DOZA-699334 format. One line per 10 residues: their letters; for each residue x, y negated, z negated of C-alpha. Coordinates in nm, 2 decimals, padded with zeros to 4 digits. Layout:
<sites>
a	X:Y:Z ~ ...
</sites>
This chain:
<sites>
mpgdlpiaag	-10.74:-06.19:-08.94 ~ -10.90:-05.85:-08.91 ~ -10.81:-05.68:-08.58 ~ -11.16:-05.55:-08.54 ~ -11.32:-05.89:-08.55 ~ -11.47:-05.89:-08.19 ~ -11.65:-05.56:-08.26 ~ -11.76:-05.68:-08.61 ~ -11.89:-06.00:-08.47 ~ -12.08:-05.82:-08.20
tvlllfaaal	-12.23:-05.58:-08.45 ~ -12.34:-05.87:-08.68 ~ -12.51:-06.04:-08.38 ~ -12.69:-05.72:-08.29 ~ -12.81:-05.68:-08.65 ~ -12.92:-06.04:-08.66 ~ -13.12:-06.00:-08.34 ~ -13.27:-05.67:-08.48 ~ -13.38:-05.84:-08.80 ~ -13.52:-06.14:-08.61
gagagllavt	-13.71:-05.92:-08.37 ~ -13.85:-05.69:-08.64 ~ -13.96:-05.99:-08.85 ~ -14.12:-06.17:-08.56 ~ -14.31:-05.86:-08.47 ~ -14.45:-05.84:-08.83 ~ -14.54:-06.21:-08.83 ~ -14.72:-06.17:-08.49 ~ -14.91:-05.86:-08.60 ~ -15.03:-06.04:-08.92
rtlpgmasle	-15.12:-06.35:-08.71 ~ -14.90:-06.58:-08.93 ~ -14.65:-06.69:-08.66 ~ -14.86:-06.96:-08.49 ~ -14.81:-07.31:-08.64 ~ -14.46:-07.25:-08.77 ~ -14.17:-07.47:-08.68 ~ -13.90:-07.29:-08.48 ~ -13.65:-07.30:-08.76 ~ -13.91:-07.19:-09.01
atawsfalgf	-14.02:-06.90:-08.79 ~ -13.65:-06.80:-08.76 ~ -13.60:-06.80:-09.13 ~ -13.93:-06.61:-09.21 ~ -13.86:-06.36:-08.93 ~ -13.51:-06.28:-09.06 ~ -13.63:-06.24:-09.42 ~ -13.90:-05.99:-09.32 ~ -13.69:-05.82:-09.05 ~ -13.40:-05.78:-09.29
galgwliafa	-13.64:-05.58:-09.51 ~ -13.79:-05.39:-09.22 ~ -13.45:-05.29:-09.09 ~ -13.35:-05.15:-09.43 ~ -13.69:-04.97:-09.46 ~ -13.66:-04.80:-09.13 ~ -13.29:-04.69:-09.17 ~ -13.38:-04.52:-09.50 ~ -13.61:-04.27:-09.31 ~ -13.33:-04.20:-09.07
gwagvlhrpi	-13.10:-04.13:-09.36 ~ -13.35:-03.90:-09.53 ~ -13.40:-03.72:-09.20 ~ -13.02:-03.67:-09.17 ~ -12.98:-03.86:-08.84 ~ -12.74:-04.14:-08.94 ~ -12.56:-04.12:-08.61 ~ -12.41:-04.43:-08.44 ~ -12.60:-04.39:-08.11 ~ -12.94:-04.36:-08.30
laiaclilat	-12.86:-04.66:-08.52 ~ -12.75:-04.87:-08.22 ~ -13.06:-04.78:-08.01 ~ -13.29:-04.86:-08.31 ~ -13.13:-05.21:-08.34 ~ -13.16:-05.27:-07.97 ~ -13.53:-05.18:-07.97 ~ -13.60:-05.40:-08.27 ~ -13.41:-05.69:-08.11 ~ -13.66:-05.70:-07.82
gtillrgthr	-13.90:-05.86:-08.07 ~ -13.71:-06.18:-08.06 ~ -13.90:-06.27:-07.74 ~ -14.20:-06.35:-07.97 ~ -14.00:-06.64:-08.11 ~ -14.00:-06.81:-07.77 ~ -14.35:-06.94:-07.81 ~ -14.46:-07.29:-07.89 ~ -14.44:-07.37:-08.26 ~ -14.51:-07.67:-08.47
apprerrdkv	-14.24:-07.93:-08.42 ~ -14.08:-08.05:-08.75 ~ -14.15:-08.40:-08.85 ~ -13.90:-08.65:-08.70 ~ -13.71:-08.88:-08.93 ~ -13.40:-09.09:-08.93 ~ -13.08:-08.91:-09.02 ~ -12.88:-09.14:-09.26 ~ -12.53:-09.11:-09.39 ~ -12.64:-08.91:-09.69
fwllcvalgv	-12.79:-08.65:-09.46 ~ -12.46:-08.61:-09.27 ~ -12.26:-08.60:-09.59 ~ -12.48:-08.32:-09.72 ~ -12.42:-08.14:-09.39 ~ -12.05:-08.16:-09.44 ~ -12.08:-08.03:-09.79 ~ -12.29:-07.74:-09.67 ~ -12.02:-07.67:-09.40 ~ -11.76:-07.65:-09.68
vmtidlmegl	-11.97:-07.39:-09.87 ~ -12.03:-07.19:-09.55 ~ -11.66:-07.20:-09.47 ~ -11.57:-07.05:-09.81 ~ -11.84:-06.79:-09.76 ~ -11.69:-06.70:-09.41 ~ -11.34:-06.66:-09.56 ~ -11.49:-06.42:-09.81 ~ -11.67:-06.23:-09.53 ~ -11.34:-06.19:-09.34
appadadsla	-11.14:-06.08:-09.64 ~ -11.13:-05.72:-09.78 ~ -11.42:-05.66:-10.03 ~ -11.30:-05.70:-10.39 ~ -11.62:-05.73:-10.60 ~ -11.64:-05.45:-10.86 ~ -12.01:-05.37:-10.82 ~ -11.98:-05.37:-10.44 ~ -11.69:-05.13:-10.45 ~ -11.86:-04.91:-10.70
yhfalpkqfv	-12.19:-04.86:-10.52 ~ -12.32:-05.14:-10.30 ~ -12.06:-05.05:-10.04 ~ -11.95:-04.71:-10.17 ~ -12.29:-04.55:-10.12 ~ -12.33:-04.66:-09.76 ~ -11.98:-04.54:-09.69 ~ -12.06:-04.20:-09.84 ~ -12.39:-04.17:-09.65 ~ -12.23:-04.27:-09.32
ahgriefvpr	-11.95:-04.01:-09.37 ~ -12.20:-03.73:-09.44 ~ -12.46:-03.85:-09.18 ~ -12.74:-03.85:-09.43 ~ -12.86:-04.01:-09.75 ~ -12.77:-03.80:-10.05 ~ -12.93:-03.82:-10.39 ~ -12.67:-03.96:-10.64 ~ -12.80:-03.88:-10.99 ~ -12.63:-04.17:-11.17
aidgaipllv	-12.83:-04.42:-11.37 ~ -12.79:-04.79:-11.29 ~ -12.59:-04.75:-10.98 ~ -12.68:-04.43:-10.80 ~ -13.05:-04.33:-10.82 ~ -13.18:-04.68:-10.76 ~ -13.38:-04.85:-10.48 ~ -13.13:-04.90:-10.19 ~ -13.32:-05.09:-09.92 ~ -13.07:-05.37:-09.89
qmtylvalal	-12.78:-05.13:-09.89 ~ -12.93:-04.96:-09.59 ~ -12.86:-05.27:-09.38 ~ -12.50:-05.26:-09.50 ~ -12.49:-04.89:-09.38 ~ -12.58:-04.99:-09.03 ~ -12.32:-05.27:-09.02 ~ -12.05:-05.03:-09.15 ~ -12.14:-04.75:-08.92 ~ -12.15:-04.97:-08.60
ggetamtlwc	-11.88:-05.22:-08.67 ~ -11.67:-05.11:-08.96 ~ -11.59:-05.29:-09.29 ~ -11.55:-05.64:-09.15 ~ -11.89:-05.61:-08.99 ~ -12.04:-05.52:-09.33 ~ -11.87:-05.80:-09.52 ~ -11.96:-06.06:-09.24 ~ -12.32:-05.93:-09.25 ~ -12.33:-06.00:-09.62
alsgwmagll	-12.20:-06.36:-09.56 ~ -12.46:-06.41:-09.29 ~ -12.75:-06.29:-09.50 ~ -12.64:-06.52:-09.78 ~ -12.65:-06.81:-09.53 ~ -13.00:-06.71:-09.42 ~ -13.12:-06.73:-09.78 ~ -12.99:-07.09:-09.78 ~ -13.17:-07.16:-09.45 ~ -13.49:-07.02:-09.58
tftlarrhlg	-13.46:-07.24:-09.89 ~ -13.42:-07.54:-09.66 ~ -13.72:-07.46:-09.44 ~ -13.95:-07.39:-09.74 ~ -13.85:-07.72:-09.91 ~ -13.90:-07.90:-09.58 ~ -14.28:-07.85:-09.61 ~ -14.28:-08.07:-09.92 ~ -13.96:-08.29:-09.89 ~ -13.77:-08.50:-09.64
aswslvvall	-13.47:-08.36:-09.45 ~ -13.21:-08.50:-09.69 ~ -13.38:-08.38:-10.01 ~ -13.44:-08.04:-09.84 ~ -13.07:-08.02:-09.77 ~ -13.00:-08.11:-10.14 ~ -13.22:-07.81:-10.25 ~ -13.04:-07.57:-10.01 ~ -12.70:-07.70:-10.13 ~ -12.80:-07.67:-10.49
fmsapavifg	-12.89:-07.31:-10.42 ~ -12.59:-07.21:-10.21 ~ -12.34:-07.37:-10.45 ~ -12.49:-07.23:-10.77 ~ -12.23:-07.02:-10.95 ~ -12.43:-06.70:-10.94 ~ -12.48:-06.75:-10.56 ~ -12.11:-06.83:-10.50 ~ -12.04:-06.50:-10.69 ~ -12.29:-06.28:-10.51
agtgqvevra	-12.37:-06.43:-10.16 ~ -12.06:-06.29:-09.99 ~ -12.06:-05.96:-10.17 ~ -12.29:-05.66:-10.17 ~ -12.48:-05.79:-10.47 ~ -12.85:-05.76:-10.41 ~ -12.98:-06.07:-10.59 ~ -12.92:-06.33:-10.31 ~ -13.07:-06.10:-10.05 ~ -13.37:-06.04:-10.28
alfaaiaava	-13.42:-06.41:-10.28 ~ -13.53:-06.38:-09.92 ~ -13.81:-06.15:-10.02 ~ -13.91:-06.33:-10.34 ~ -13.94:-06.67:-10.16 ~ -14.15:-06.53:-09.87 ~ -14.37:-06.33:-10.11 ~ -14.46:-06.63:-10.32 ~ -14.50:-06.88:-10.04 ~ -14.70:-06.65:-09.82
largalerhl	-14.92:-06.56:-10.12 ~ -14.98:-06.93:-10.18 ~ -15.08:-07.00:-09.82 ~ -15.30:-06.69:-09.81 ~ -15.49:-06.78:-10.12 ~ -15.53:-07.15:-10.01 ~ -15.63:-07.07:-09.65 ~ -15.81:-06.74:-09.73 ~ -15.59:-06.58:-09.48 ~ -15.54:-06.20:-09.52
gfiavsalaa	-15.25:-06.21:-09.28 ~ -15.04:-06.41:-09.52 ~ -15.14:-06.18:-09.81 ~ -15.01:-05.89:-09.60 ~ -14.68:-06.08:-09.54 ~ -14.66:-06.15:-09.91 ~ -14.71:-05.78:-10.00 ~ -14.45:-05.67:-09.74 ~ -14.19:-05.91:-09.89 ~ -14.28:-05.82:-10.25
gcfaaskytg	-14.25:-05.45:-10.16 ~ -13.91:-05.51:-10.01 ~ -13.80:-05.68:-10.33 ~ -13.92:-05.38:-10.53 ~ -13.74:-05.15:-10.28 ~ -13.42:-05.34:-10.34 ~ -13.41:-05.37:-10.72 ~ -13.62:-05.24:-11.01 ~ -13.69:-05.60:-11.12 ~ -13.89:-05.63:-10.80
llygaacgia	-14.16:-05.43:-10.96 ~ -14.20:-05.71:-11.21 ~ -14.21:-05.96:-10.93 ~ -14.48:-05.77:-10.75 ~ -14.68:-05.76:-11.07 ~ -14.64:-06.14:-11.11 ~ -14.76:-06.19:-10.75 ~ -15.06:-05.97:-10.82 ~ -15.15:-06.18:-11.13 ~ -15.11:-06.50:-10.93
llltwpsarg	-15.34:-06.37:-10.65 ~ -15.60:-06.26:-10.91 ~ -15.60:-06.61:-11.06 ~ -15.61:-06.80:-10.73 ~ -15.81:-06.58:-10.50 ~ -15.98:-06.29:-10.68 ~ -16.09:-06.12:-10.36 ~ -16.13:-05.74:-10.36 ~ -16.01:-05.72:-10.01 ~ -15.71:-05.93:-10.07
lalfagvgll	-15.61:-05.75:-10.38 ~ -15.65:-05.41:-10.22 ~ -15.45:-05.52:-09.91 ~ -15.17:-05.66:-10.13 ~ -15.15:-05.34:-10.34 ~ -15.16:-05.11:-10.03 ~ -14.91:-05.29:-09.82 ~ -14.68:-05.35:-10.12 ~ -14.69:-04.98:-10.20 ~ -14.61:-04.89:-09.83
aggpwygwnw	-14.31:-05.13:-09.83 ~ -14.17:-05.06:-10.17 ~ -14.28:-04.71:-10.25 ~ -14.05:-04.48:-10.05 ~ -13.74:-04.52:-10.27 ~ -13.94:-04.46:-10.58 ~ -14.08:-04.15:-10.42 ~ -13.73:-04.03:-10.34 ~ -13.63:-04.07:-10.71 ~ -13.95:-03.90:-10.83
whtgdpvfpv	-13.90:-03.60:-10.59 ~ -13.55:-03.53:-10.73 ~ -13.60:-03.62:-11.10 ~ -13.97:-03.65:-11.17 ~ -13.91:-04.01:-11.27 ~ -13.97:-04.28:-11.01 ~ -13.76:-04.53:-11.21 ~ -13.49:-04.29:-11.32 ~ -13.41:-04.27:-11.61 ~ -13.65:-04.52:-11.76
lfgvlgsseq	-13.95:-04.28:-11.79 ~ -13.75:-03.97:-11.89 ~ -13.97:-03.75:-12.10 ~ -14.29:-03.95:-12.04 ~ -14.36:-03.78:-11.70 ~ -14.21:-03.45:-11.78 ~ -13.89:-03.54:-11.60 ~ -13.65:-03.26:-11.50 ~ -13.34:-03.21:-11.72 ~ -13.13:-03.12:-11.42
ywtaaqdalf	-13.00:-03.47:-11.40 ~ -13.07:-03.61:-11.75 ~ -13.12:-03.48:-12.10 ~ -13.27:-03.59:-12.42 ~ -12.92:-03.63:-12.58 ~ -12.81:-03.84:-12.28 ~ -13.12:-04.05:-12.29 ~ -13.07:-04.12:-12.66 ~ -12.70:-04.22:-12.60 ~ -12.80:-04.44:-12.30
rsiyyksenp	-13.07:-04.62:-12.49 ~ -12.86:-04.68:-12.79 ~ -12.57:-04.83:-12.60 ~ -12.68:-04.97:-12.27 ~ -13.01:-05.14:-12.36 ~ -12.85:-05.30:-12.67 ~ -12.55:-05.43:-12.47 ~ -12.78:-05.57:-12.19 ~ -13.01:-05.76:-12.43 ~ -12.79:-05.97:-12.67
lpidpwrlla	-13.09:-06.20:-12.75 ~ -13.39:-06.09:-12.96 ~ -13.71:-06.06:-12.75 ~ -13.94:-06.30:-12.92 ~ -14.14:-06.61:-12.81 ~ -13.87:-06.85:-12.94 ~ -13.60:-06.69:-12.73 ~ -13.83:-06.68:-12.43 ~ -13.86:-07.06:-12.44 ~ -13.50:-07.11:-12.54
ypfiatlfap	-13.33:-06.87:-12.29 ~ -13.28:-07.13:-12.01 ~ -13.10:-07.37:-12.25 ~ -12.91:-07.09:-12.42 ~ -12.80:-06.95:-12.09 ~ -12.68:-07.29:-11.96 ~ -12.52:-07.43:-12.27 ~ -12.40:-07.16:-12.52 ~ -12.47:-06.82:-12.38 ~ -12.34:-06.49:-12.52
gaiesgrtgl	-12.08:-06.33:-12.30 ~ -12.32:-06.05:-12.20 ~ -12.54:-06.30:-12.02 ~ -12.25:-06.39:-11.79 ~ -12.36:-06.74:-11.73 ~ -12.00:-06.87:-11.74 ~ -11.92:-06.72:-11.40 ~ -12.26:-06.63:-11.26 ~ -12.49:-06.90:-11.40 ~ -12.76:-07.10:-11.22
gpwgllvlpf	-12.59:-07.44:-11.26 ~ -12.69:-07.74:-11.47 ~ -12.97:-07.87:-11.24 ~ -13.25:-07.73:-11.45 ~ -13.14:-07.93:-11.75 ~ -13.06:-08.25:-11.56 ~ -13.38:-08.26:-11.36 ~ -13.60:-08.16:-11.66 ~ -13.71:-08.52:-11.76 ~ -13.79:-08.61:-11.40
avgglwrfrr	-13.98:-08.28:-11.33 ~ -14.19:-08.31:-11.65 ~ -14.27:-08.67:-11.55 ~ -14.39:-08.55:-11.21 ~ -14.60:-08.27:-11.36 ~ -14.77:-08.51:-11.59 ~ -14.83:-08.77:-11.33 ~ -14.99:-08.53:-11.08 ~ -15.14:-08.29:-11.33 ~ -15.49:-08.33:-11.19
qmrasplfti	-15.39:-08.25:-10.83 ~ -15.17:-07.95:-10.92 ~ -15.43:-07.68:-10.89 ~ -15.51:-07.76:-10.53 ~ -15.14:-07.75:-10.43 ~ -14.97:-07.43:-10.29 ~ -14.69:-07.51:-10.53 ~ -14.92:-07.42:-10.82 ~ -14.95:-07.06:-10.70 ~ -14.57:-07.04:-10.65
avvvagfyil	-14.52:-07.18:-11.01 ~ -14.75:-06.91:-11.15 ~ -14.54:-06.64:-10.97 ~ -14.21:-06.78:-11.09 ~ -14.33:-06.82:-11.45 ~ -14.50:-06.48:-11.45 ~ -14.19:-06.31:-11.32 ~ -13.97:-06.48:-11.58 ~ -14.20:-06.39:-11.87 ~ -14.23:-06.02:-11.76
wfvtgssqrv	-13.85:-06.00:-11.70 ~ -13.78:-06.13:-12.05 ~ -14.04:-05.95:-12.26 ~ -13.99:-05.61:-12.09 ~ -13.63:-05.59:-12.21 ~ -13.47:-05.59:-11.87 ~ -13.11:-05.69:-11.86 ~ -13.06:-06.05:-11.97 ~ -12.78:-06.12:-11.73 ~ -12.87:-06.46:-11.59
rhlvpvlplf	-12.79:-06.36:-11.23 ~ -13.10:-06.14:-11.23 ~ -13.30:-06.46:-11.20 ~ -13.13:-06.56:-10.87 ~ -13.41:-06.42:-10.66 ~ -13.65:-06.69:-10.79 ~ -13.38:-06.96:-10.79 ~ -13.48:-07.11:-10.45 ~ -13.85:-07.14:-10.57 ~ -13.74:-07.29:-10.90
lilttvaavr	-13.53:-07.55:-10.72 ~ -13.81:-07.64:-10.49 ~ -14.06:-07.67:-10.77 ~ -13.85:-07.89:-10.99 ~ -13.71:-08.11:-10.71 ~ -14.05:-08.18:-10.56 ~ -14.19:-08.28:-10.90 ~ -13.89:-08.49:-10.97 ~ -13.89:-08.67:-10.63 ~ -14.26:-08.74:-10.65
wadglavqrp	-14.22:-08.90:-10.99 ~ -13.90:-09.09:-10.91 ~ -14.05:-09.23:-10.58 ~ -14.36:-09.34:-10.76 ~ -14.17:-09.54:-11.02 ~ -13.88:-09.65:-10.78 ~ -13.62:-09.49:-11.01 ~ -13.44:-09.28:-10.74 ~ -13.09:-09.37:-10.86 ~ -13.10:-09.17:-11.19
lglavvltla	-13.23:-08.87:-11.00 ~ -12.96:-08.91:-10.74 ~ -12.70:-08.92:-11.02 ~ -12.83:-08.59:-11.15 ~ -12.78:-08.44:-10.80 ~ -12.42:-08.58:-10.78 ~ -12.33:-08.45:-11.13 ~ -12.48:-08.10:-11.05 ~ -12.30:-08.07:-10.71 ~ -11.98:-08.20:-10.86
vqfaaqtvfg	-11.98:-07.92:-11.12 ~ -12.08:-07.66:-10.87 ~ -11.83:-07.77:-10.61 ~ -11.56:-07.75:-10.87 ~ -11.65:-07.39:-10.93 ~ -11.67:-07.33:-10.55 ~ -11.32:-07.47:-10.50 ~ -11.17:-07.25:-10.77 ~ -11.35:-06.95:-10.62 ~ -11.23:-07.04:-10.26
vnyaryflag	-10.87:-07.08:-10.35 ~ -10.84:-06.70:-10.38 ~ -10.95:-06.65:-10.03 ~ -10.76:-06.95:-09.88 ~ -10.45:-06.79:-10.02 ~ -10.52:-06.47:-09.84 ~ -10.55:-06.65:-09.50 ~ -10.30:-06.93:-09.54 ~ -10.02:-06.71:-09.69 ~ -10.08:-06.44:-09.44
enrasfltrn	-10.13:-06.19:-09.72 ~ -10.19:-05.83:-09.62 ~ -10.47:-05.61:-09.74 ~ -10.28:-05.41:-10.00 ~ -10.14:-05.73:-10.16 ~ -10.48:-05.90:-10.17 ~ -10.65:-05.59:-10.33 ~ -10.37:-05.55:-10.58 ~ -10.43:-05.89:-10.73 ~ -10.81:-05.87:-10.69
vqnygfiapa	-10.91:-05.51:-10.78 ~ -10.83:-05.37:-11.12 ~ -10.59:-05.08:-11.11 ~ -10.57:-05.07:-10.73 ~ -10.22:-04.93:-10.77 ~ -10.37:-04.59:-10.87 ~ -10.50:-04.53:-10.52 ~ -10.20:-04.49:-10.29 ~ -10.01:-04.23:-10.50 ~ -10.33:-04.04:-10.57
qaattsrdri	-10.41:-04.01:-10.20 ~ -10.05:-03.92:-10.12 ~ -10.08:-03.62:-10.36 ~ -10.41:-03.50:-10.22 ~ -10.56:-03.40:-09.89 ~ -10.88:-03.49:-09.71 ~ -11.03:-03.16:-09.83 ~ -10.99:-03.25:-10.19 ~ -11.25:-03.41:-10.42 ~ -11.12:-03.64:-10.69
lvdqrqliyl	-11.29:-03.72:-11.02 ~ -11.22:-04.09:-11.11 ~ -11.33:-04.29:-11.41 ~ -11.26:-04.63:-11.24 ~ -11.58:-04.74:-11.07 ~ -11.42:-05.03:-10.88 ~ -11.19:-04.78:-10.69 ~ -11.47:-04.56:-10.54 ~ -11.51:-04.74:-10.21 ~ -11.14:-04.79:-10.16
fdrdvfyyhi	-11.05:-04.42:-10.17 ~ -11.03:-04.23:-09.84 ~ -11.11:-03.91:-10.03 ~ -11.44:-03.77:-10.15 ~ -11.48:-03.91:-10.50 ~ -11.69:-03.81:-10.79 ~ -11.74:-04.10:-11.04 ~ -11.74:-04.00:-11.41 ~ -11.90:-04.21:-11.67 ~ -12.01:-04.10:-12.02
ldqvqvrldl	-12.34:-04.30:-12.00 ~ -12.46:-04.28:-11.64 ~ -12.46:-03.91:-11.56 ~ -12.47:-03.56:-11.71 ~ -12.33:-03.35:-11.42 ~ -11.98:-03.37:-11.58 ~ -11.93:-03.45:-11.94 ~ -11.55:-03.46:-11.97 ~ -11.58:-03.62:-12.31 ~ -11.72:-03.29:-12.45
vrhdpttvlr	-11.44:-03.07:-12.34 ~ -11.29:-03.03:-12.68 ~ -11.61:-02.88:-12.81 ~ -11.71:-02.67:-12.51 ~ -11.43:-02.65:-12.26 ~ -11.58:-02.36:-12.07 ~ -11.90:-02.55:-11.99 ~ -11.71:-02.86:-11.88 ~ -11.48:-02.65:-11.65 ~ -11.80:-02.49:-11.51
qlraqkishi	-11.94:-02.84:-11.44 ~ -11.62:-02.95:-11.27 ~ -11.62:-02.65:-11.04 ~ -11.99:-02.69:-10.97 ~ -11.91:-03.04:-10.83 ~ -11.62:-02.89:-10.63 ~ -11.37:-03.12:-10.80 ~ -11.01:-03.03:-10.72 ~ -10.83:-03.32:-10.89 ~ -10.90:-03.55:-11.19
lvrtddplna	-10.77:-03.91:-11.21 ~ -10.83:-04.07:-11.55 ~ -10.68:-04.34:-11.77 ~ -10.44:-04.18:-12.01 ~ -10.43:-04.49:-12.23 ~ -10.79:-04.40:-12.31 ~ -10.76:-04.16:-12.60 ~ -11.09:-03.98:-12.52 ~ -10.99:-03.90:-12.16 ~ -10.63:-03.81:-12.25
gamdtlvaeg	-10.75:-03.57:-12.52 ~ -10.99:-03.41:-12.28 ~ -10.72:-03.34:-12.02 ~ -10.48:-03.22:-12.29 ~ -10.73:-02.95:-12.37 ~ -10.76:-02.83:-12.01 ~ -10.39:-02.83:-11.97 ~ -10.33:-02.63:-12.29 ~ -10.58:-02.37:-12.16 ~ -10.39:-02.34:-11.83
caarvqdlig	-10.68:-02.48:-11.63 ~ -10.52:-02.80:-11.52 ~ -10.17:-02.92:-11.43 ~ -10.04:-03.28:-11.45 ~ -09.94:-03.38:-11.10 ~ -09.83:-03.74:-11.13 ~ -09.83:-04.04:-11.37 ~ -09.98:-04.36:-11.23 ~ -09.94:-04.73:-11.32 ~ -10.20:-05.00:-11.25
qtfrsrtlad	-10.28:-05.35:-11.37 ~ -10.58:-05.50:-11.54 ~ -10.66:-05.88:-11.55 ~ -10.92:-06.10:-11.70 ~ -11.04:-06.27:-11.37 ~ -10.98:-06.21:-11.00 ~ -11.09:-06.57:-10.93 ~ -10.86:-06.75:-11.17 ~ -10.49:-06.69:-11.10 ~ -10.42:-06.48:-11.40
dqgqkalaal	-10.06:-06.36:-11.41 ~ -10.09:-06.22:-11.76 ~ -10.23:-05.89:-11.66 ~ -10.18:-05.58:-11.87 ~ -10.03:-05.25:-11.75 ~ -10.27:-04.96:-11.73 ~ -10.16:-04.60:-11.74 ~ -10.33:-04.31:-11.57 ~ -10.25:-03.96:-11.45 ~ -10.36:-03.73:-11.17
frlkdegcrl	-10.43:-03.37:-11.27 ~ -10.50:-03.07:-11.05 ~ -10.75:-02.80:-11.16 ~ -10.61:-02.45:-11.15 ~ -10.77:-02.11:-11.12 ~ -10.46:-01.90:-11.17 ~ -10.36:-01.88:-11.53 ~ -10.68:-02.04:-11.66 ~ -10.77:-01.88:-11.99 ~ -11.13:-02.01:-11.99
ap	-11.41:-01.78:-11.87 ~ -11.53:-01.87:-11.52
</sites>
């Protein structure tokens, strides 16, 4: 058990109160808080406040005042808004709690326990270690947000990561990982409260459990992955939009815009979601005032990170619009853009973009997906296929009443986002649909329950639930064994990371051979966060600041690039012929010296106990000035 647990727990409670207070304040200002049940108000407040916290901290980071006292005082001020939740709210409908309800509660407790174990263990997810956690660590160390000119994982919207930054700064690593676990739980709570407006307590718990045990949510909820946190924003945006259009309430339209803007400030796909919400608003309430309010508030909430990118590169969605807007070539070039488009976009879109695949994608992703879609370990579960006949029956039976239901607007948003996501050539990884998974589950479950209740055929639908949860809990159990081993066996941090992080063995000897003043170039993204040294991440596709792969053709320019980045050491895989050849050139020119050979281990899966890992070879090199024959 981490020794800093009391401080971490206190930090998480402070952040929770800050998010609740900020969100309650926004709901009060927009006059949308009255009439909500207490649990509903809590879930809505957290979702909006989570985004507001990240939005505010970004400005502190750009101002260069990421100091612990300032961050703590800001959280305390925001937390005072929780007093707004003490008012009288609509009481939830009372109903009898049967054995099924309590059995579902137990199942939910199991899911939360596994999430908690992950939150108390050292972080091991590759994307989290590469940037979700690594960037906040870098910003905290330097006291300011720095522009990181890397495509995909550097120059991106970072609203969610700003909340990780506060947790890390005030409570350390354990506070950050626990905060991730808590925010994942809150996405489940929000799913339950939204479903509760249309379903009974037991069915609402089913929906929440289907969400929290989905493979993609198991994979991402306890890590720094953004998608589960973005589900908070996506759900609020659609539901508030539906209520605003139905009730002609501009306050709910403002709330929808805030949430949609926070989604856009968290991930580029949030731009598509905002567009889908705008289309839905135009179809359901084509009010000039409503549309203007949605656009203005959405731009205010989501625009700052795009302005940050535009200020540095000339491209608000770097590097997507390179050349179109006259983007600066300081951080990107035409040659790099051609290389990036030819490799990255092709690898991220294994399916052709056409009407047939648009319709077939959900079936392909569930039953026989290409590996690039990653539905094997980060899929959405089998519920969509199993519930399909029941949901179609419900849609047909209530087709004449659909237009008057708020669920119609939500369905338009979900369908619009899915279509835009697919046809615009965004990454086809199925986990990018997680933000709309709660809404999809609510829509399909409500339609299925209404149809099954009307025909008194609840048992087949119940069987579909049991089969889905059985499959998902099997995956949850396999995933949880890894963390149970860490706690039950009393495993230490180094041992856990060795078997969960590729090539973790490179770190200790590399740090022993360097000092805190050194800066190390690494080509292993999953090691960035774990280093206690300043690190520069090298990748042939993502950045142009250092092109180590071109050293054979122009070693002088590459050496100049290395020195411009103040790199003192280079740690690269020597079993990669490209990297090994590059370093051979620098060594031959007297500009680098081999310091130490390193041994690591790669493996196919950190979740499955894979003892058939392969040895990985690397070397640490030191750059030299004396004896270097290349021109400075």
